[in-house]
mmJSON file of the N, C-alpha and C atoms, coordinates in Angstrom:
{"data_MODEL":{"atom_site":{
"group_PDB":["ATOM","ATOM","ATOM","ATOM","ATOM","ATOM","ATOM","ATOM","ATOM","ATOM","ATOM","ATOM","ATOM","ATOM","ATOM","ATOM","ATOM","ATOM","ATOM","ATOM","ATOM","ATOM","ATOM","ATOM","ATOM","ATOM","ATOM","ATOM","ATOM","ATOM","ATOM","ATOM","ATOM","ATOM","ATOM","ATOM","ATOM","ATOM","ATOM","ATOM","ATOM","ATOM","ATOM","ATOM","ATOM","ATOM","ATOM","ATOM","ATOM","ATOM","ATOM","ATOM","ATOM","ATOM","ATOM","ATOM","ATOM","ATOM","ATOM","ATOM","ATOM","ATOM","ATOM","ATOM","ATOM","ATOM","ATOM","ATOM","ATOM","ATOM","ATOM","ATOM","ATOM","ATOM","ATOM","ATOM","ATOM","ATOM","ATOM","ATOM","ATOM","ATOM","ATOM","ATOM","ATOM","ATOM","ATOM","ATOM","ATOM","ATOM","ATOM","ATOM","ATOM","ATOM","ATOM","ATOM","ATOM","ATOM","ATOM","ATOM","ATOM","ATOM","ATOM","ATOM","ATOM","ATOM","ATOM","ATOM","ATOM","ATOM","ATOM","ATOM","ATOM","ATOM","ATOM","ATOM","ATOM","ATOM","ATOM","ATOM","ATOM","ATOM","ATOM","ATOM","ATOM","ATOM","ATOM","ATOM","ATOM","ATOM","ATOM","ATOM","ATOM","ATOM","ATOM","ATOM","ATOM","ATOM","ATOM","ATOM","ATOM","ATOM","ATOM","ATOM","ATOM","ATOM","ATOM","ATOM","ATOM","ATOM","ATOM","ATOM","ATOM","ATOM","ATOM","ATOM","ATOM","ATOM","ATOM","ATOM","ATOM","ATOM","ATOM","ATOM","ATOM","ATOM","ATOM","ATOM","ATOM","ATOM","ATOM","ATOM","ATOM","ATOM","ATOM","ATOM","ATOM","ATOM","ATOM","ATOM","ATOM","ATOM","ATOM","ATOM","ATOM","ATOM","ATOM","ATOM","ATOM","ATOM","ATOM","ATOM","ATOM","ATOM","ATOM","ATOM","ATOM","ATOM","ATOM","ATOM","ATOM","ATOM","ATOM","ATOM","ATOM","ATOM","ATOM","ATOM","ATOM","ATOM","ATOM","ATOM","ATOM","ATOM","ATOM","ATOM","ATOM","ATOM","ATOM","ATOM","ATOM","ATOM","ATOM","ATOM","ATOM","ATOM","ATOM","ATOM"],
"id":[1,2,3,4,5,6,7,8,9,10,11,12,13,14,15,16,17,18,19,20,21,22,23,24,25,26,27,28,29,30,31,32,33,34,35,36,37,38,39,40,41,42,43,44,45,46,47,48,49,50,51,52,53,54,55,56,57,58,59,60,61,62,63,64,65,66,67,68,69,70,71,72,73,74,75,76,77,78,79,80,81,82,83,84,85,86,87,88,89,90,91,92,93,94,95,96,97,98,99,100,101,102,103,104,105,106,107,108,109,110,111,112,113,114,115,116,117,118,119,120,121,122,123,124,125,126,127,128,129,130,131,132,133,134,135,136,137,138,139,140,141,142,143,144,145,146,147,148,149,150,151,152,153,154,155,156,157,158,159,160,161,162,163,164,165,166,167,168,169,170,171,172,173,174,175,176,177,178,179,180,181,182,183,184,185,186,187,188,189,190,191,192,193,194,195,196,197,198,199,200,201,202,203,204,205,206,207,208,209,210,211,212,213,214,215,216,217,218,219,220,221,222,223,224,225,226,227,228],
"type_symbol":["N","C","C","N","C","C","N","C","C","N","C","C","N","C","C","N","C","C","N","C","C","N","C","C","N","C","C","N","C","C","N","C","C","N","C","C","N","C","C","N","C","C","N","C","C","N","C","C","N","C","C","N","C","C","N","C","C","N","C","C","N","C","C","N","C","C","N","C","C","N","C","C","N","C","C","N","C","C","N","C","C","N","C","C","N","C","C","N","C","C","N","C","C","N","C","C","N","C","C","N","C","C","N","C","C","N","C","C","N","C","C","N","C","C","N","C","C","N","C","C","N","C","C","N","C","C","N","C","C","N","C","C","N","C","C","N","C","C","N","C","C","N","C","C","N","C","C","N","C","C","N","C","C","N","C","C","N","C","C","N","C","C","N","C","C","N","C","C","N","C","C","N","C","C","N","C","C","N","C","C","N","C","C","N","C","C","N","C","C","N","C","C","N","C","C","N","C","C","N","C","C","N","C","C","N","C","C","N","C","C","N","C","C","N","C","C","N","C","C","N","C","C","N","C","C","N","C","C"],
"label_atom_id":["N","CA","C","N","CA","C","N","CA","C","N","CA","C","N","CA","C","N","CA","C","N","CA","C","N","CA","C","N","CA","C","N","CA","C","N","CA","C","N","CA","C","N","CA","C","N","CA","C","N","CA","C","N","CA","C","N","CA","C","N","CA","C","N","CA","C","N","CA","C","N","CA","C","N","CA","C","N","CA","C","N","CA","C","N","CA","C","N","CA","C","N","CA","C","N","CA","C","N","CA","C","N","CA","C","N","CA","C","N","CA","C","N","CA","C","N","CA","C","N","CA","C","N","CA","C","N","CA","C","N","CA","C","N","CA","C","N","CA","C","N","CA","C","N","CA","C","N","CA","C","N","CA","C","N","CA","C","N","CA","C","N","CA","C","N","CA","C","N","CA","C","N","CA","C","N","CA","C","N","CA","C","N","CA","C","N","CA","C","N","CA","C","N","CA","C","N","CA","C","N","CA","C","N","CA","C","N","CA","C","N","CA","C","N","CA","C","N","CA","C","N","CA","C","N","CA","C","N","CA","C","N","CA","C","N","CA","C","N","CA","C","N","CA","C","N","CA","C","N","CA","C","N","CA","C","N","CA","C","N","CA","C","N","CA","C"],
"label_alt_id":[null,null,null,null,null,null,null,null,null,null,null,null,null,null,null,null,null,null,null,null,null,null,null,null,null,null,null,null,null,null,null,null,null,null,null,null,null,null,null,null,null,null,null,null,null,null,null,null,null,null,null,null,null,null,null,null,null,null,null,null,null,null,null,null,null,null,null,null,null,null,null,null,null,null,null,null,null,null,null,null,null,null,null,null,null,null,null,null,null,null,null,null,null,null,null,null,null,null,null,null,null,null,null,null,null,null,null,null,null,null,null,null,null,null,null,null,null,null,null,null,null,null,null,null,null,null,null,null,null,null,null,null,null,null,null,null,null,null,null,null,null,null,null,null,null,null,null,null,null,null,null,null,null,null,null,null,null,null,null,null,null,null,null,null,null,null,null,null,null,null,null,null,null,null,null,null,null,null,null,null,null,null,null,null,null,null,null,null,null,null,null,null,null,null,null,null,null,null,null,null,null,null,null,null,null,null,null,null,null,null,null,null,null,null,null,null,null,null,null,null,null,null,null,null,null,null,null,null],
"label_comp_id":["MET","MET","MET","TRP","TRP","TRP","TRP","TRP","TRP","ARG","ARG","ARG","PHE","PHE","PHE","LEU","LEU","LEU","ARG","ARG","ARG","ALA","ALA","ALA","VAL","VAL","VAL","LYS","LYS","LYS","ARG","ARG","ARG","ARG","ARG","ARG","GLU","GLU","GLU","HIS","HIS","HIS","ARG","ARG","ARG","VAL","VAL","VAL","ALA","ALA","ALA","PRO","PRO","PRO","THR","THR","THR","THR","THR","THR","TRP","TRP","TRP","VAL","VAL","VAL","VAL","VAL","VAL","ALA","ALA","ALA","ILE","ILE","ILE","ALA","ALA","ALA","ALA","ALA","ALA","VAL","VAL","VAL","VAL","VAL","VAL","TYR","TYR","TYR","THR","THR","THR","PHE","PHE","PHE","ALA","ALA","ALA","PRO","PRO","PRO","ILE","ILE","ILE","ASP","ASP","ASP","LEU","LEU","LEU","ILE","ILE","ILE","PRO","PRO","PRO","GLU","GLU","GLU","LEU","LEU","LEU","LEU","LEU","LEU","LEU","LEU","LEU","GLY","GLY","GLY","PRO","PRO","PRO","LEU","LEU","LEU","GLY","GLY","GLY","PHE","PHE","PHE","ALA","ALA","ALA","ASP","ASP","ASP","ASP","ASP","ASP","ILE","ILE","ILE","GLY","GLY","GLY","VAL","VAL","VAL","TRP","TRP","TRP","GLY","GLY","GLY","ILE","ILE","ILE","PHE","PHE","PHE","ALA","ALA","ALA","MET","MET","MET","LEU","LEU","LEU","PHE","PHE","PHE","ALA","ALA","ALA","ARG","ARG","ARG","GLU","GLU","GLU","GLN","GLN","GLN","HIS","HIS","HIS","ARG","ARG","ARG","TRP","TRP","TRP","GLN","GLN","GLN","SER","SER","SER","GLY","GLY","GLY","LEU","LEU","LEU","THR","THR","THR","ALA","ALA","ALA","HIS","HIS","HIS"],
"label_asym_id":["A","A","A","A","A","A","A","A","A","A","A","A","A","A","A","A","A","A","A","A","A","A","A","A","A","A","A","A","A","A","A","A","A","A","A","A","A","A","A","A","A","A","A","A","A","A","A","A","A","A","A","A","A","A","A","A","A","A","A","A","A","A","A","A","A","A","A","A","A","A","A","A","A","A","A","A","A","A","A","A","A","A","A","A","A","A","A","A","A","A","A","A","A","A","A","A","A","A","A","A","A","A","A","A","A","A","A","A","A","A","A","A","A","A","A","A","A","A","A","A","A","A","A","A","A","A","A","A","A","A","A","A","A","A","A","A","A","A","A","A","A","A","A","A","A","A","A","A","A","A","A","A","A","A","A","A","A","A","A","A","A","A","A","A","A","A","A","A","A","A","A","A","A","A","A","A","A","A","A","A","A","A","A","A","A","A","A","A","A","A","A","A","A","A","A","A","A","A","A","A","A","A","A","A","A","A","A","A","A","A","A","A","A","A","A","A","A","A","A","A","A","A","A","A","A","A","A","A"],
"label_entity_id":["1","1","1","1","1","1","1","1","1","1","1","1","1","1","1","1","1","1","1","1","1","1","1","1","1","1","1","1","1","1","1","1","1","1","1","1","1","1","1","1","1","1","1","1","1","1","1","1","1","1","1","1","1","1","1","1","1","1","1","1","1","1","1","1","1","1","1","1","1","1","1","1","1","1","1","1","1","1","1","1","1","1","1","1","1","1","1","1","1","1","1","1","1","1","1","1","1","1","1","1","1","1","1","1","1","1","1","1","1","1","1","1","1","1","1","1","1","1","1","1","1","1","1","1","1","1","1","1","1","1","1","1","1","1","1","1","1","1","1","1","1","1","1","1","1","1","1","1","1","1","1","1","1","1","1","1","1","1","1","1","1","1","1","1","1","1","1","1","1","1","1","1","1","1","1","1","1","1","1","1","1","1","1","1","1","1","1","1","1","1","1","1","1","1","1","1","1","1","1","1","1","1","1","1","1","1","1","1","1","1","1","1","1","1","1","1","1","1","1","1","1","1","1","1","1","1","1","1"],
"label_seq_id":[1,1,1,2,2,2,3,3,3,4,4,4,5,5,5,6,6,6,7,7,7,8,8,8,9,9,9,10,10,10,11,11,11,12,12,12,13,13,13,14,14,14,15,15,15,16,16,16,17,17,17,18,18,18,19,19,19,20,20,20,21,21,21,22,22,22,23,23,23,24,24,24,25,25,25,26,26,26,27,27,27,28,28,28,29,29,29,30,30,30,31,31,31,32,32,32,33,33,33,34,34,34,35,35,35,36,36,36,37,37,37,38,38,38,39,39,39,40,40,40,41,41,41,42,42,42,43,43,43,44,44,44,45,45,45,46,46,46,47,47,47,48,48,48,49,49,49,50,50,50,51,51,51,52,52,52,53,53,53,54,54,54,55,55,55,56,56,56,57,57,57,58,58,58,59,59,59,60,60,60,61,61,61,62,62,62,63,63,63,64,64,64,65,65,65,66,66,66,67,67,67,68,68,68,69,69,69,70,70,70,71,71,71,72,72,72,73,73,73,74,74,74,75,75,75,76,76,76],
"pdbx_PDB_ins_code":[null,null,null,null,null,null,null,null,null,null,null,null,null,null,null,null,null,null,null,null,null,null,null,null,null,null,null,null,null,null,null,null,null,null,null,null,null,null,null,null,null,null,null,null,null,null,null,null,null,null,null,null,null,null,null,null,null,null,null,null,null,null,null,null,null,null,null,null,null,null,null,null,null,null,null,null,null,null,null,null,null,null,null,null,null,null,null,null,null,null,null,null,null,null,null,null,null,null,null,null,null,null,null,null,null,null,null,null,null,null,null,null,null,null,null,null,null,null,null,null,null,null,null,null,null,null,null,null,null,null,null,null,null,null,null,null,null,null,null,null,null,null,null,null,null,null,null,null,null,null,null,null,null,null,null,null,null,null,null,null,null,null,null,null,null,null,null,null,null,null,null,null,null,null,null,null,null,null,null,null,null,null,null,null,null,null,null,null,null,null,null,null,null,null,null,null,null,null,null,null,null,null,null,null,null,null,null,null,null,null,null,null,null,null,null,null,null,null,null,null,null,null,null,null,null,null,null,null],
"Cartn_x":[24.698,25.39,25.957,25.978,26.547,25.749,24.449,23.626,24.035,24.478,24.969,26.253,27.085,28.325,28.025,27.101,26.741,26.145,25.359,24.791,25.898,26.913,28.036,28.82,28.967,29.659,28.836,27.531,26.655,26.692,26.76,26.808,28.215,29.159,30.557,31.192,30.725,31.32,32.523,32.62,33.751,34.218,35.516,36.094,36.591,36.02,36.379,37.632,38.539,39.79,39.5,40.273,40.056,40.147,41.008,41.135,39.811,39.107,37.826,36.808,36.792,35.87,36.184,37.459,37.858,37.445,37.69,37.328,35.812,35.063,33.596,33.076,33.587,33.154,33.582,34.801,35.297,34.467,34.046,33.237,31.903,31.271,29.984,30.166,31.156,31.388,31.755,32.641,33.087,31.942,31.051,29.924,28.995,28.781,27.841,28.493,29.829,30.523,30.414,30.315,30.21,31.53,32.636,33.94,34.18,34.613,34.795,36.069,36.837,38.036,37.685,36.682,36.203,34.731,34.417,33.038,32.085,30.959,29.941,29.319,29.224,28.599,29.353,30.667,31.469,31.706,31.882,32.271,31.172,30.015,28.904,29.18,28.812,28.974,30.413,31.386,32.788,33.11,32.358,32.574,32.277,31.569,31.276,32.424,33.457,34.579,35.26,35.479,36.127,35.24,33.93,33.003,32.994,32.947,32.955,34.259,35.359,36.652,36.689,36.179,36.154,35.274,34.112,33.219,33.805,34.589,35.258,36.287,37.04,38.01,37.29,36.187,35.415,34.876,34.391,33.853,34.93,36.141,37.235,37.557,37.599,37.874,36.732,35.498,34.335,34.422,34.775,34.907,36.029,37.121,38.229,37.78,37.02,36.519,35.566,34.712,33.771,34.512,35.554,36.358,37.051,37.589,38.202,37.189,35.973,34.917,34.578,34.413,34.085,35.217,36.455,37.598,37.572,37.18,37.082,35.994,34.917,33.844,34.276,35.017,35.431,36.584,37.33,38.459,37.988,36.783,36.293,35.651],
"Cartn_y":[9.16,9.836,11.197,11.474,12.731,13.919,13.724,14.84,15.224,14.256,14.592,15.396,15.007,15.746,17.189,17.379,18.738,19.538,18.885,19.55,19.987,19.125,19.471,20.657,20.709,21.848,23.116,23.005,24.172,24.696,23.786,24.175,24.572,24.531,24.848,23.865,22.626,21.577,20.954,21.17,20.68,21.793,22.029,23.063,22.408,22.805,22.262,22.98,22.208,22.765,23.789,24.863,25.885,25.323,24.349,23.737,23.142,22.499,21.893,22.957,24.066,25.158,25.724,25.925,26.491,25.562,24.264,23.311,23.234,23.299,23.266,24.464,25.632,26.846,26.778,26.321,26.206,25.211,24.112,23.121,23.713,24.458,25.073,26.128,26.993,28.046,27.439,26.453,25.85,25.146,24.543,23.841,24.805,25.981,26.924,28.025,28.077,29.103,28.791,29.821,29.579,29.114,29.265,28.835,27.393,26.556,25.139,24.645,23.81,23.241,22.278,21.457,20.521,20.86,21.619,22.071,20.944,20.886,19.881,20.09,21.338,21.658,21.027,20.986,20.427,18.919,18.444,17.049,16.178,16.726,15.932,15.429,14.176,13.621,13.634,13.556,13.608,14.949,15.965,17.286,17.37,16.401,16.398,15.829,15.316,14.69,15.678,16.904,17.874,18.259,18.382,18.685,17.544,16.32,15.16,15.095,15.465,15.476,16.46,17.655,18.669,18.2,17.638,17.143,15.914,15.121,13.964,14.39,15.433,15.962,16.476,17.188,17.669,16.508,15.457,14.294,13.64,13.556,12.974,13.84,15.152,16.046,16.032,15.948,15.865,14.591,13.477,12.201,12.292,12.961,13.131,13.933,15.014,15.831,15.038,14.259,13.453,12.425,11.836,10.871,11.554,12.774,13.525,13.788,14.133,14.412,13.153,12.034,10.778,10.342,10.554,10.209,11.028,12.276,13.135,12.695,12.113,11.623,10.406,9.516,8.279,8.546,9.654,9.961,10.46,11.008,11.556,10.533],
"Cartn_z":[6.599,7.681,7.266,5.952,5.502,5.997,6.246,6.726,8.143,8.952,10.3,10.217,9.255,9.047,8.649,7.696,7.27,8.418,9.258,10.427,11.392,11.559,12.434,11.875,10.563,9.943,10.143,9.955,10.122,11.56,12.515,13.937,14.387,13.459,13.726,14.71,14.684,15.505,14.795,13.496,12.715,11.798,11.803,10.938,9.66,8.545,7.241,6.746,6.159,5.645,4.547,4.505,3.476,2.054,1.84,0.513,0.059,0.961,0.624,0.247,0.975,0.639,-0.741,-1.029,-2.315,-3.459,-3.293,-4.345,-4.503,-3.411,-3.495,-4.277,-3.968,-4.676,-6.134,-6.375,-7.746,-8.557,-7.947,-8.656,-9.089,-8.202,-8.539,-9.629,-9.462,-10.449,-11.794,-11.8,-13.061,-13.785,-13.022,-13.627,-14.366,-13.801,-14.399,-15.227,-15.249,-16.029,-17.521,-18.341,-19.787,-20.408,-19.683,-20.189,-19.74,-20.665,-20.374,-21.044,-20.363,-20.973,-22.096,-21.852,-22.868,-23.112,-24.172,-24.386,-24.779,-24.09,-24.375,-25.748,-26.162,-27.434,-28.614,-28.505,-29.591,-29.461,-28.251,-28.035,-27.432,-27.232,-26.698,-25.29,-25.021,-23.669,-23.164,-24.067,-23.645,-22.989,-23.324,-22.751,-21.264,-20.735,-19.303,-18.477,-19.119,-18.403,-17.462,-17.895,-17.022,-15.843,-16.083,-14.985,-13.961,-14.455,-13.561,-12.78,-13.427,-12.741,-11.587,-11.815,-10.749,-9.597,-9.912,-8.857,-8.167,-8.904,-8.295,-7.26,-7.587,-6.629,-5.389,-5.587,-4.436,-3.613,-4.274,-3.545,-2.681,-3.203,-2.412,-1.2,-1.383,-0.261,0.754,0.274,1.167,2.008,1.368,2.096,3.126,2.765,3.72,4.936,4.687,5.798,6.678,6.047,6.819,7.663,7.118,7.866,9.049,8.82,9.923,11.035,10.639,11.613,12.413,11.723,12.397,13.321,12.914,13.763,15.033,14.914,16.091,17.045,16.507,17.371,18.166,17.535,18.22,19.169,18.983,19.861,21.228,21.269,22.543,23.359],
"occupancy":[1.0,1.0,1.0,1.0,1.0,1.0,1.0,1.0,1.0,1.0,1.0,1.0,1.0,1.0,1.0,1.0,1.0,1.0,1.0,1.0,1.0,1.0,1.0,1.0,1.0,1.0,1.0,1.0,1.0,1.0,1.0,1.0,1.0,1.0,1.0,1.0,1.0,1.0,1.0,1.0,1.0,1.0,1.0,1.0,1.0,1.0,1.0,1.0,1.0,1.0,1.0,1.0,1.0,1.0,1.0,1.0,1.0,1.0,1.0,1.0,1.0,1.0,1.0,1.0,1.0,1.0,1.0,1.0,1.0,1.0,1.0,1.0,1.0,1.0,1.0,1.0,1.0,1.0,1.0,1.0,1.0,1.0,1.0,1.0,1.0,1.0,1.0,1.0,1.0,1.0,1.0,1.0,1.0,1.0,1.0,1.0,1.0,1.0,1.0,1.0,1.0,1.0,1.0,1.0,1.0,1.0,1.0,1.0,1.0,1.0,1.0,1.0,1.0,1.0,1.0,1.0,1.0,1.0,1.0,1.0,1.0,1.0,1.0,1.0,1.0,1.0,1.0,1.0,1.0,1.0,1.0,1.0,1.0,1.0,1.0,1.0,1.0,1.0,1.0,1.0,1.0,1.0,1.0,1.0,1.0,1.0,1.0,1.0,1.0,1.0,1.0,1.0,1.0,1.0,1.0,1.0,1.0,1.0,1.0,1.0,1.0,1.0,1.0,1.0,1.0,1.0,1.0,1.0,1.0,1.0,1.0,1.0,1.0,1.0,1.0,1.0,1.0,1.0,1.0,1.0,1.0,1.0,1.0,1.0,1.0,1.0,1.0,1.0,1.0,1.0,1.0,1.0,1.0,1.0,1.0,1.0,1.0,1.0,1.0,1.0,1.0,1.0,1.0,1.0,1.0,1.0,1.0,1.0,1.0,1.0,1.0,1.0,1.0,1.0,1.0,1.0,1.0,1.0,1.0,1.0,1.0,1.0,1.0,1.0,1.0,1.0,1.0,1.0],
"B_iso_or_equiv":[0.0,0.0,0.0,0.0,0.0,0.0,0.0,0.0,0.0,0.0,0.0,0.0,0.0,0.0,0.0,0.0,0.0,0.0,0.0,0.0,0.0,0.0,0.0,0.0,0.0,0.0,0.0,0.0,0.0,0.0,0.0,0.0,0.0,0.0,0.0,0.0,0.0,0.0,0.0,0.0,0.0,0.0,0.0,0.0,0.0,0.0,0.0,0.0,0.0,0.0,0.0,0.0,0.0,0.0,0.0,0.0,0.0,0.0,0.0,0.0,0.0,0.0,0.0,0.0,0.0,0.0,0.0,0.0,0.0,0.0,0.0,0.0,0.0,0.0,0.0,0.0,0.0,0.0,0.0,0.0,0.0,0.0,0.0,0.0,0.0,0.0,0.0,0.0,0.0,0.0,0.0,0.0,0.0,0.0,0.0,0.0,0.0,0.0,0.0,0.0,0.0,0.0,0.0,0.0,0.0,0.0,0.0,0.0,0.0,0.0,0.0,0.0,0.0,0.0,0.0,0.0,0.0,0.0,0.0,0.0,0.0,0.0,0.0,0.0,0.0,0.0,0.0,0.0,0.0,0.0,0.0,0.0,0.0,0.0,0.0,0.0,0.0,0.0,0.0,0.0,0.0,0.0,0.0,0.0,0.0,0.0,0.0,0.0,0.0,0.0,0.0,0.0,0.0,0.0,0.0,0.0,0.0,0.0,0.0,0.0,0.0,0.0,0.0,0.0,0.0,0.0,0.0,0.0,0.0,0.0,0.0,0.0,0.0,0.0,0.0,0.0,0.0,0.0,0.0,0.0,0.0,0.0,0.0,0.0,0.0,0.0,0.0,0.0,0.0,0.0,0.0,0.0,0.0,0.0,0.0,0.0,0.0,0.0,0.0,0.0,0.0,0.0,0.0,0.0,0.0,0.0,0.0,0.0,0.0,0.0,0.0,0.0,0.0,0.0,0.0,0.0,0.0,0.0,0.0,0.0,0.0,0.0,0.0,0.0,0.0,0.0,0.0,0.0],
"pdbx_formal_charge":[null,null,null,null,null,null,null,null,null,null,null,null,null,null,null,null,null,null,null,null,null,null,null,null,null,null,null,null,null,null,null,null,null,null,null,null,null,null,null,null,null,null,null,null,null,null,null,null,null,null,null,null,null,null,null,null,null,null,null,null,null,null,null,null,null,null,null,null,null,null,null,null,null,null,null,null,null,null,null,null,null,null,null,null,null,null,null,null,null,null,null,null,null,null,null,null,null,null,null,null,null,null,null,null,null,null,null,null,null,null,null,null,null,null,null,null,null,null,null,null,null,null,null,null,null,null,null,null,null,null,null,null,null,null,null,null,null,null,null,null,null,null,null,null,null,null,null,null,null,null,null,null,null,null,null,null,null,null,null,null,null,null,null,null,null,null,null,null,null,null,null,null,null,null,null,null,null,null,null,null,null,null,null,null,null,null,null,null,null,null,null,null,null,null,null,null,null,null,null,null,null,null,null,null,null,null,null,null,null,null,null,null,null,null,null,null,null,null,null,null,null,null,null,null,null,null,null,null],
"auth_seq_id":[1,1,1,2,2,2,3,3,3,4,4,4,5,5,5,6,6,6,7,7,7,8,8,8,9,9,9,10,10,10,11,11,11,12,12,12,13,13,13,14,14,14,15,15,15,16,16,16,17,17,17,18,18,18,19,19,19,20,20,20,21,21,21,22,22,22,23,23,23,24,24,24,25,25,25,26,26,26,27,27,27,28,28,28,29,29,29,30,30,30,31,31,31,32,32,32,33,33,33,34,34,34,35,35,35,36,36,36,37,37,37,38,38,38,39,39,39,40,40,40,41,41,41,42,42,42,43,43,43,44,44,44,45,45,45,46,46,46,47,47,47,48,48,48,49,49,49,50,50,50,51,51,51,52,52,52,53,53,53,54,54,54,55,55,55,56,56,56,57,57,57,58,58,58,59,59,59,60,60,60,61,61,61,62,62,62,63,63,63,64,64,64,65,65,65,66,66,66,67,67,67,68,68,68,69,69,69,70,70,70,71,71,71,72,72,72,73,73,73,74,74,74,75,75,75,76,76,76],
"auth_comp_id":["MET","MET","MET","TRP","TRP","TRP","TRP","TRP","TRP","ARG","ARG","ARG","PHE","PHE","PHE","LEU","LEU","LEU","ARG","ARG","ARG","ALA","ALA","ALA","VAL","VAL","VAL","LYS","LYS","LYS","ARG","ARG","ARG","ARG","ARG","ARG","GLU","GLU","GLU","HIS","HIS","HIS","ARG","ARG","ARG","VAL","VAL","VAL","ALA","ALA","ALA","PRO","PRO","PRO","THR","THR","THR","THR","THR","THR","TRP","TRP","TRP","VAL","VAL","VAL","VAL","VAL","VAL","ALA","ALA","ALA","ILE","ILE","ILE","ALA","ALA","ALA","ALA","ALA","ALA","VAL","VAL","VAL","VAL","VAL","VAL","TYR","TYR","TYR","THR","THR","THR","PHE","PHE","PHE","ALA","ALA","ALA","PRO","PRO","PRO","ILE","ILE","ILE","ASP","ASP","ASP","LEU","LEU","LEU","ILE","ILE","ILE","PRO","PRO","PRO","GLU","GLU","GLU","LEU","LEU","LEU","LEU","LEU","LEU","LEU","LEU","LEU","GLY","GLY","GLY","PRO","PRO","PRO","LEU","LEU","LEU","GLY","GLY","GLY","PHE","PHE","PHE","ALA","ALA","ALA","ASP","ASP","ASP","ASP","ASP","ASP","ILE","ILE","ILE","GLY","GLY","GLY","VAL","VAL","VAL","TRP","TRP","TRP","GLY","GLY","GLY","ILE","ILE","ILE","PHE","PHE","PHE","ALA","ALA","ALA","MET","MET","MET","LEU","LEU","LEU","PHE","PHE","PHE","ALA","ALA","ALA","ARG","ARG","ARG","GLU","GLU","GLU","GLN","GLN","GLN","HIS","HIS","HIS","ARG","ARG","ARG","TRP","TRP","TRP","GLN","GLN","GLN","SER","SER","SER","GLY","GLY","GLY","LEU","LEU","LEU","THR","THR","THR","ALA","ALA","ALA","HIS","HIS","HIS"],
"auth_asym_id":["A","A","A","A","A","A","A","A","A","A","A","A","A","A","A","A","A","A","A","A","A","A","A","A","A","A","A","A","A","A","A","A","A","A","A","A","A","A","A","A","A","A","A","A","A","A","A","A","A","A","A","A","A","A","A","A","A","A","A","A","A","A","A","A","A","A","A","A","A","A","A","A","A","A","A","A","A","A","A","A","A","A","A","A","A","A","A","A","A","A","A","A","A","A","A","A","A","A","A","A","A","A","A","A","A","A","A","A","A","A","A","A","A","A","A","A","A","A","A","A","A","A","A","A","A","A","A","A","A","A","A","A","A","A","A","A","A","A","A","A","A","A","A","A","A","A","A","A","A","A","A","A","A","A","A","A","A","A","A","A","A","A","A","A","A","A","A","A","A","A","A","A","A","A","A","A","A","A","A","A","A","A","A","A","A","A","A","A","A","A","A","A","A","A","A","A","A","A","A","A","A","A","A","A","A","A","A","A","A","A","A","A","A","A","A","A","A","A","A","A","A","A","A","A","A","A","A","A"],
"auth_atom_id":["N","CA","C","N","CA","C","N","CA","C","N","CA","C","N","CA","C","N","CA","C","N","CA","C","N","CA","C","N","CA","C","N","CA","C","N","CA","C","N","CA","C","N","CA","C","N","CA","C","N","CA","C","N","CA","C","N","CA","C","N","CA","C","N","CA","C","N","CA","C","N","CA","C","N","CA","C","N","CA","C","N","CA","C","N","CA","C","N","CA","C","N","CA","C","N","CA","C","N","CA","C","N","CA","C","N","CA","C","N","CA","C","N","CA","C","N","CA","C","N","CA","C","N","CA","C","N","CA","C","N","CA","C","N","CA","C","N","CA","C","N","CA","C","N","CA","C","N","CA","C","N","CA","C","N","CA","C","N","CA","C","N","CA","C","N","CA","C","N","CA","C","N","CA","C","N","CA","C","N","CA","C","N","CA","C","N","CA","C","N","CA","C","N","CA","C","N","CA","C","N","CA","C","N","CA","C","N","CA","C","N","CA","C","N","CA","C","N","CA","C","N","CA","C","N","CA","C","N","CA","C","N","CA","C","N","CA","C","N","CA","C","N","CA","C","N","CA","C","N","CA","C","N","CA","C","N","CA","C","N","CA","C","N","CA","C"],
"pdbx_PDB_model_num":[1,1,1,1,1,1,1,1,1,1,1,1,1,1,1,1,1,1,1,1,1,1,1,1,1,1,1,1,1,1,1,1,1,1,1,1,1,1,1,1,1,1,1,1,1,1,1,1,1,1,1,1,1,1,1,1,1,1,1,1,1,1,1,1,1,1,1,1,1,1,1,1,1,1,1,1,1,1,1,1,1,1,1,1,1,1,1,1,1,1,1,1,1,1,1,1,1,1,1,1,1,1,1,1,1,1,1,1,1,1,1,1,1,1,1,1,1,1,1,1,1,1,1,1,1,1,1,1,1,1,1,1,1,1,1,1,1,1,1,1,1,1,1,1,1,1,1,1,1,1,1,1,1,1,1,1,1,1,1,1,1,1,1,1,1,1,1,1,1,1,1,1,1,1,1,1,1,1,1,1,1,1,1,1,1,1,1,1,1,1,1,1,1,1,1,1,1,1,1,1,1,1,1,1,1,1,1,1,1,1,1,1,1,1,1,1,1,1,1,1,1,1,1,1,1,1,1,1]
}}}
């Protein structure tokens, strides 16, 4: 059902909170930025913990937005 949610966002049927946009952009930038809080090169797989954390925060905000969208559908 997430694809319907994304389609609704694209059609401007649902307004996503600015916080969610900021975290989404930050997650992408942080993942590909050469600067890392926990470097994978030195710590191996443990170095992915910070990347997973940033994406986890985004996943929670994405789920919250999707829930808000679904609530709006059932309210009408």
